[in-house]
N, C-alpha and C positions, 0 to 999 in steps of 0.2 A: 516713450509714451507715458510711462509713469509720471514724469515731470510735467508733461503737458496736462494730464488729468489733474495733478495736484495743484497746478497753477490755476486752473479753471475753478477749482473748488476752495480756493483761498478764502478763509473765513473773515468776517467783518472786523475782528480785533487785529487782523494784520493789514489794515488799510492806511498806515502811516504815509503821510505825504512827504516825499523827499524833495526839498527845495534847495537849490545851490545859489539862490540870489544873494544871500548874506555871507557867502563863503569866499568871495573873490579876494578879500584881503589875505586870508590865511593861504589860499591857493598860490597866490603871487609870491607871498613870503617864502613858501616851501620851494617854489620853482626858482626864486632868486638865490636861495641857499643850497640848491640842489639836494634836497632832502627827500626821503621816501616816508610815507606814513602807512600803517596797516589799514587805515581808514580807506585810502584809495587803492592800495594794491590787493586787499582782500575784499574790495566791494562792499564795504560795510553799509548797512541800510541806515545807520545813524550818523553817516558823514555830514549830511546837511545840518543836523542839530548840533553836533559837536563843533564843527568849524564855525557855525554861526556864533557860538560861545567862545571862540578863539581857543578851542581845545583840540588836541590831536595826539595820537599815539605814534611815536616815532619808530620807524623799522630800520634797524642799522645792518651793516655788512652786505648791502645790496639788496636787490628785489627779486633775486632768483634763488629758489629753494632747491637743495639737493635731495629732497624726499618727494613722494608723489601721493600725498594723502588725497582721497577721493572727494572729500568734502570741501577742500580749500581752493580759494580763488587765486592765491598767489602763483606766479609763474614758476615752472619747474625746469630745470636744465643744469648747465654748467655755469656756475657764478663767476664773476670777474674778481680780480685781486681786490682786497678790502681798501677803501679809500682812507689813508692815514689822517686825512684832515677832517674827516667826518665829525668826530668828537667836538672839535672847535666850532663847527657850523651849528651843531645841535645846541651847544650853550648859548650861541648867539640867537637862535630861534627861540629858546626858553626866555631869554631876556626881553626880546621884542614882543613876544606873545604875553608876557607877564604871568606865566604860569607859576602856581604854587605847589602843584603836585605834577611830577613828570613821570610819564610811563614810557619805558624803553623796551622794544622787542626786537626780534630778529628772525630772519629766515633761518632755517637749519643749514649749518655749514659743516657737514661731515668731512669736507675736504681740508678743513683748517686744523692746525694744532690747538688742542683745548677747545675746539668748537667755536672758537671766537669769544671765549669768556673774558679775555684780557680787554677786549673792546668794551664790553659792559662795565667792567671795573674802572677803566679810564674815564668813562663819561660820568659815572657816579662820583668819582673823586674830583673831576673838574667842576661839575655842578656844585658840590659842597664848598669848593675853594672859591670859585668866582662868584657865587651868590651868597656867600657868607652864611651858609646854613639856613637860608630862608626858604628853601624848597625841600619837599620830601620826594624821594625817588622809589619808584616801583620798577622792578625788572620782571618782564614776562619772557622766560627763557625757553629754548628748546630742550630736548632731553639729554644733550651731551653724551648719549649713550649710557647715561647714569654713571659716568666715570667720576671719580672722586676729585681729581685735579681741578677740572673747571669749577666745580662747586666750592671747593676751597678758596679759589681765586675770588669768586663773588662774595663769599662770606667775609673775607678779609676787607672787601670794599664797603660792606654793611649797608646794603639797600634797606630802606624802611619797610618795604613789602617785597617779598620774593614770591613770584607767581610762576607756575608751570601747569598748564591745562591737561587734565586727565582725558578730556574730549568726549569719550563715550564709555559704555559698559563693556566688560571684558569680551563678551561673546560676539561683539561687532568688530573687533580690532583687526582681525585678519582681512575682513572684507573692506573695511574703510582706510586702514592704514597698513598696506601690503609692503612697504619698504622700511626695513629696520626697526620701526616702532613696536613696542609691546606695552600692554597694561602693567606688567611687572616692572618694566624699565621706568615708566613714568612715576609709578608709586615709589620706586627707588630714589628717584630725583628728590622727591619731597622729604623722604626719610633721612637721606644722606645730608641734605642741606640742613635739616633741623640738627643733625650731630654737630656740624661745624659752627653754626650760628646760635648765639645766645639771646639775640635781641629782635631779629626781623620777624614780622608777621608773615605767615605762609598762606598762600592763596591758590585756588585752583578753580577750574570751570569746566563745565560740560554741557554739550548740546543734547537736546531731546527732540523726539520726532523722527528718529532714524530707524525705529523698529524695536526699540527697546521696551521691556516690560517695567511696570512701576516697581516691582520688588527689586529688579536689577538695579534701578536708579538708587533706591534706599541702601542697597549693599555697597554702591560705590560711595555714597555719603560716609558709610561707616569706615570703609577702607581709607578714605581721605582723612577723616578724623584721627584715625589711629596712626596715620603717617605724620601727623603734626599740623595738618592743615586746619586753620580757623576761620578763613574767609572764602566765600564760595559764590560763584555766579552760575546761573542756570538759564539757558535761553533756547529758543526755538531754532532748529536747523532750517536754513533756507538755502537751497541749492544755488550756487553762483551762476550756473548755466545749465543747459540741457545735457552737457557732457559730463557733468558731476553727478554724484551719488543722489538718487531721487529722494524727495521728502516722502517718508511713509505715513506720517500722521502730524495733524496740526493739533498741538496741545493747548487746551482751554486755559484761560486766565485762572479759573478755579483750581485747576490741577497745578499750575505753577504756584499758586498760593499754598496749596497743600505741601508741595515740596519744600517751600520756604519754611513752613511751620515745623515740618519733620526735621529739617536740618537744624533749625534753631533749638528744637528740642533736644537734639543730640549734643549741644553745646557750642556750636559754630557761633562766633562773635558777631558776624555780620553776613547776611545772605541777600544777594539781589536775584530775584527770580521772576521772569516774565517773558513774554513772546519776543521783545526786541533787546533783551539784555544780552550783552557781549562781555568778554572777560575784562575789558578796560573801560566799559561804559559807566560813566559817572564814578570813575575810579577814586576820586577824592572823597566821596561820601563814606567810603569804608573806614578811613581814619577819622572822620568827623562823628562817627556813631558814638553816642553818649554811653552806650553799653561797654565800650572798650575802657572807659575810665576805671581805673583801680583793678583791671583784669590783666592789663599788659604793662610791663615795666616801661617806663619812659613816656606813657601817655597820661 
């Protein structure tokens, strides 16, 4: 009932029109190459906009997750064995789409050794080799149970941006992420990667509108900053279906602006904050932010 009520009360700033008329080329390309995107699997509201610009976030290691987070639209269950030809097809998609910044994510694969980290590393190295260093690569990874081995593998592959989403405030974790995940584990992913990597920018994201308090959100910002995170996304939670966790509150654009200013005041290099912001939405803009010049080595 909560979801039905919230849907009826959806405010005017969440009236984005989703059109797929300009998406046919990308959808056909993805179908031809047998690739998954988080845009489609997670029912992202920005899919029409991004596909229309020939942008997509690739999801590797299949489309079935071993976790059961109550906010996520990705299918849950027993995944298939990884497709060893997938990295090659992703490189081909990047070439055909003319991407300059590539975002690679995955379902959580608790069933795999190293959680599938080697697949991320292989794609990073293939992209660098076959595109002569003309692309930047962002990896949006699961928590790998915060084990150091997978993070070491990824650090050796040197993504330009290493991302792992904190998702929500500590007090909501047990309700929203009942299987295996924890707030401390996710913070540990960021901290441990920072130890291994000397160059990658570290990024995280969280959803709001799940019932969190404003002060709780600001505490998450502090925790992320202390863990080494310098890039941040903040977006409105929208339930993928009536069977998912209900929206508790629609956050106003003014409050999103408040969150952005607070995070920037803490020292974050680039913050995207708004109702339709998602972790990989406008991902290339983070690296193009002039505020990074002189503050991060290599930029």
